[in-house]
N, C-alpha and C positions, 0 to 999 in steps of 0.2 A: 504494500500500500504506500502511496506517495506521502512524503512528509507534509505536503501541503494540505492533506486532509485533516491535520491536527491544528491548522491555523485558526487562531481565535481573534475576535475583535480586539485591537490593541487598546490598552488603557492610555491615559495621558502620561506624558513624561514628566520628570521632576528635575529641577535644577539643584544646585548644591545647598540651597537654603531650605529645601524640602517643599517648596511651593510648586503647585502644578503650573505647567506651561504647555501651550499647544505647539506641536512640531510644525515647522514651515513646510507647506505643500511643495513637493518637487525637490526638496533638499534633504529629505530624511530617509535613512535606511532603517528598517524596522527588524530587530532581532527578537524572535519569539521562541521561547523554549516550549517544547511540546507538552501538552496536557497529560499525555500518557506517562510522563516521567514521574508524576506524583506517586504512582503506585510503586515505583522503585526507590522511593525515598529522596528524590531530587525535586526541589521546588521549582516550578516554572518562574522565570524571571523575564520581564519585558523591559527592553532598554532601547533608547533611541540614540543615534549618532549621526552627525552631519557628514557630508562627503569629505569634509576636512578632517575626518576621524577624530571628532571630539569625544567627550566623556563616554566611557564604556564600563559601567559598573557591573561587569559580568566576567567570570573566569574565561579569558580569551587566550587559552593556551595554544598558540599557533606555531610554536617553534619546532615541534616534533611531529606535526600532523603529516600523515601519509595518505595521499589521495587514493580513493578506491571508488570508482564510479560516481564521482562527485560527492561522495560521503567520506569524511575524514575520521580516522580513529582518534579519539580524544574529544573533539567536538565535531559532529557531523554537520555539514553545511550543504544546503541545497538552495541555489539562487533561483528565484521564481521571477521571471521578467514580466512586469506589468508596465503600463504607460508611465505612471508616477504615483506614489513613490515606488522604488524597488523594494521587494520584500526578501529578506534572508531568513530562512528557517534554520535554526541551530539546534541540534540534538545533543544535549550534554551526555558525555559518557565518562571517561576517566583520563587523568593525567598522572603518570607515574604510578599507576595502580590504584589511585584513590579517586572516588567520585568527586567531581568539582562542584556539584550543586548543593552538597549538604553542609557546607560551611556557613556559619551565621555572620562572619566578619568580613565578607566581601564588599559589603556596603558600610562605609564608616559612620560612626555615630557623630553627632554634632560636636561632642567634646573632643573626639579624635581629630576631626577636621580643624577645629579651632586651634588645638595644640600643634598640629602639623603646620598650620599657617604662621604660627608664632615662633617657630623654631629659628634660632639664629645660627645653627650648625646642623649639618646632615652628614652622617657617616655611612659609607657604603662598604659592604662586603664586596669582594672582587669575583671570585670563582662562582659560576652559576648565578651571578647577579649582574654585575657590571659586564662580565664576559659570559659567553655561552658555554664555556668549558670549565672543567676543574683542571687548573694548571698543572698540578702534580700528576694527575692521571695522564694528561697529554704528553708531558715530559717522559713519564714512565713508558708509555706506549711507543714513543719515539726511540727509547732506549731498549725496547724489547720486553718490558715487564708490565704491560698495560693492564691485563686482566686481574692479576693478583693485587696490584696497587689499587685499582678501582674498587675492589671488594672492601679493602681497608677504608677507603674514603667514605663509602656508604655508611659504614659502621661509625666512623668519626663524626660525620655530619648529622647522623641520627641521634648522637649523644650516648651511644651504648658503651663507648670506651673513652677513657681520658684522651684529650686531644694530643698531648705530648707523647703518649704511648703510640698512638696511631701514626703520628708524624715520623717518629724514629723508625717504626716498623716499616713504613712505606719506603723511606729513603734507603734503608738497609737492603731492600729487595733489588735495587738496581744501581746504587752508588754512582750517581751521575758525575762525570768529569767536567771540568771547565769547558773543554772543547765541545763536548756533547751539548752543554747548555747553550753555548754560543751558536752552534749549528742549528739547534732547535729554534732559537729566536730568529735566526735569519730565514729559515725555511717555513716557519709557521707563525706568522704575525698574529697578534691578538684578534679575536672575533668578538666584537662588541654586541651586547644585547640591543635589540631594536628600541629606539627611543631614549637610550641612556645619554647620548650626547645632547639631545634637546632638553632633557631633564636637568642635566648639570648646568647648561646655559641658563635655564629658567631660574634655578636656585641662585646662581650668581647674580642674575638681574634683580632678584629680590633681596640681594645683599645677605645671602646665607653663605657661610663658609662650608666648603665641601672637603671631606676627608675620605681616604681609602684605608680601611682597617681590615687586614687580611691575614689568614693563617698560611697564605702562599708566600712566595719568595720575591724579594725586591728586584732581583735580576729580571724577573718576568713581569713585574707590576710597573716598573719604571716606564716602559713603552706605553702602557695603558694610560698612565697619568699624563704622559706627554701629549697623547692624542686628545685627552679631555681638558687639557690646560690646567691640571692640578699640580701645584708645586711639590717637589720631592719632600719638603719638610712637612707636608700634610699626609704623608704615607706612614702607616704603622704596619710592618710586615716582617717576615722572617728573612734571615740572611744565610745563604749557603756559604760554606767555608771550604776553601781549596788550598792545597799545598803549593810549594814553589814550582812544581812540575805540572800543576793543574789537576792533581789527584783530589778526589773528594775526601774531605775530612769530617764533615758533619754540618750542623747548623748552630747558629748562635743562640744558646739557651737563655741568654740575658734579655732577649726580645720578649716583651710581654705576650705577644701573640703566639709564642711557641708552646703555650700550655693552656689548659682549660681555664676559663675565666679571664684569659688574657685580653680579650676584646673589651670586657667590662673594665679592666684595669686601664686600658688605653683611653677609653671614653672618660673615665673618672679623672685621669690626668689632664685631658683636654678641658673638662669643666673647671677644674681647679686653676689651670693656667690662664684661661681666657674669660672665665666668669660667665659662660653662656647661661642664659636664663632658661632656655628650652633647647633640647637636642634630640634628634631622631636617629635611630639605627635602622638601616634597610639591608636585609639579607635573606638567605634561604635556610640557614642551618642552626643547629643548637647553640653553637658558639656565638651567633648573632643575637639569638634570643637572650642569652646570658647577659648581654650588655644592658638590658633594661633592668635597672635596679636603683635603689636610692643612691644619689650622687653620680649615677651613670646616665644612660639614655632614659628620657621621659616617655619615649614612644618607640615601639618596635613595629615596623612594617615588614611583613613577610612578602618577598617577591618570589612568586612561584611560576614565572613565565618560562623557566628552564627546568627546574626540579621542584616537585611538590612533595615536601616532607610533612606528612600529616601531623606527626607529633609536635612539630614546630608551628605549622600553620594554624592549628586550633588555638594556640596560645597567643597569637599575634593580636595587636590592637587593630590592625587592618591587613587584610590579605588581598594582594593585587596580582594580576596576571599580565598586566600591561602597564608600562611606565606612563602611557598617555593619561591614565587615570590620575596620577600624581601631578602631571603637568597641568591638566585642566582644572584640578582643584585649586591651583594657585592663580587662576585667571581672575 
């Protein structure tokens, strides 16, 4: 049966203030979740977005979708052509093995929005947030140990093992040399998440300071910061150590991000040094969630556009699948 058989009469859209507003004729794409999803525990959500791709308060996990007869695994999409407006029927399924429709925090509360807009600093995780990949997994795959390292990464990001234990175990599996790291950086430039450059520009335009706080390595994050126009002094990350012949020696254990709770420590240091009245942490993993604590981040926004980690997502103040939601909320 065609997905269009589930199409319902659309409700009015809402702006960020919660007030109803009528969509402009001919300029609105209408995304309607199928009524039949209710029976599987996924609530239908109706959202409007202009052709300029304005606000989408809906899990829009498009990064890993594989087309199959116009239906995508993750969120199935069927475009139904009418004169105006165009109708897009989206069937929610799953991202990373978790249903995207059952989270209650994909639409921010008024308090969350107010706090987000008041932030004077925003800290980003890098792997699977600013970038599409987990840097250490990509480096390990380049060096021939991808699968084993990726398994450790999944455990670390889910919070099932201390971060420092997982970091040491992963590096021990392939012991990257300086030449391997240099070759990796030359052959595999960073792949940025859609919308991150625009979001960073918007934050800067709103006079918000931007930081990168990562359990990854400076050698791999410096190029990312350069692309985004973030100064190196705004980076908190780990440092790979090499001997005089370029052999791998380990990592600098003095970096706060080399251990569990390290991102929270970095954020607390920033608050103390700069006196930020409100600060947000944006990331996908358990170590990012840890940054939300007294004296640390006031707000944790879980970005699940690359990886959806359910244990983390359910505890976020706001769960987003598209950076455009954050951009539009600052308009």
